[in-house]
C-alpha positions as CSV (number, residue, x, y, z in Angstrom):
1,M,0.0,0.0,0.0
2,R,1.3,3.4,-0.9
3,L,0.7,6.4,1.3
4,P,-1.6,9.1,-0.1
5,F,0.6,11.9,1.4
6,A,2.6,13.9,-1.1
7,D,5.0,15.0,1.7
8,V,6.1,11.5,2.7
9,P,8.2,10.0,-0.1
10,A,9.1,6.3,0.0
11,A,12.7,7.4,0.9
12,H,11.6,9.2,4.1
13,W,13.2,7.6,7.2
14,A,9.9,7.0,8.8
15,Y,7.9,5.9,5.7
16,E,7.4,2.3,6.8
17,D,6.3,3.3,10.3
18,I,3.9,5.9,9.0
19,R,2.6,3.4,6.5
20,L,2.0,0.8,9.2
21,L,0.2,3.1,11.6
22,Y,-1.8,4.6,8.8
23,G,-2.8,1.2,7.6
24,L,-3.9,0.2,11.1
25,K,-6.0,3.4,11.2
26,L,-4.1,4.7,14.2
27,L,-2.7,7.8,12.4
28,E,-4.3,10.1,9.9
29,G,-2.8,13.0,8.0
30,K,-3.3,16.7,8.4
31,S,-5.4,16.5,5.3
32,D,-6.0,13.9,2.5
33,R,-2.7,14.7,0.8
34,Q,-0.5,16.1,3.7
35,F,0.9,14.2,6.6
36,A,3.5,16.9,7.8
37,P,6.1,14.4,9.1
38,G,8.3,17.2,10.3
39,D,5.7,18.8,12.5
40,K,5.5,18.2,16.3
41,A,2.4,16.3,17.4
42,S,-0.1,18.4,19.3
43,R,-1.5,17.4,22.7
44,A,-4.9,16.6,21.0
45,E,-3.2,14.5,18.3
46,M,-1.4,12.5,20.9
47,A,-4.6,12.0,22.9
48,V,-6.4,10.7,19.8
49,L,-3.5,8.3,19.1
50,L,-3.4,7.0,22.7
51,D,-7.2,6.6,22.7
52,R,-7.1,4.6,19.4
53,V,-4.3,2.4,20.7
54,L,-6.0,1.7,24.1
55,T,-9.4,1.1,22.3
56,R,-7.7,-1.4,20.0
57,L,-6.0,-3.2,23.0
58,N,-9.1,-3.3,25.1
59,G,-11.7,-3.9,22.3
């Protein structure tokens, strides 16, 4: 599966990690075409990620 994000080329150091987490529906992009891999995660983004992980583990 290729990522839909124009700002995450296959040569990006975290491409495979982003692809895995996106494929598991644990991460989404900033938009349909932008992931912004160089941005810091906000508190809200981390809260959503943790909620998704915990829900997956407990559900």
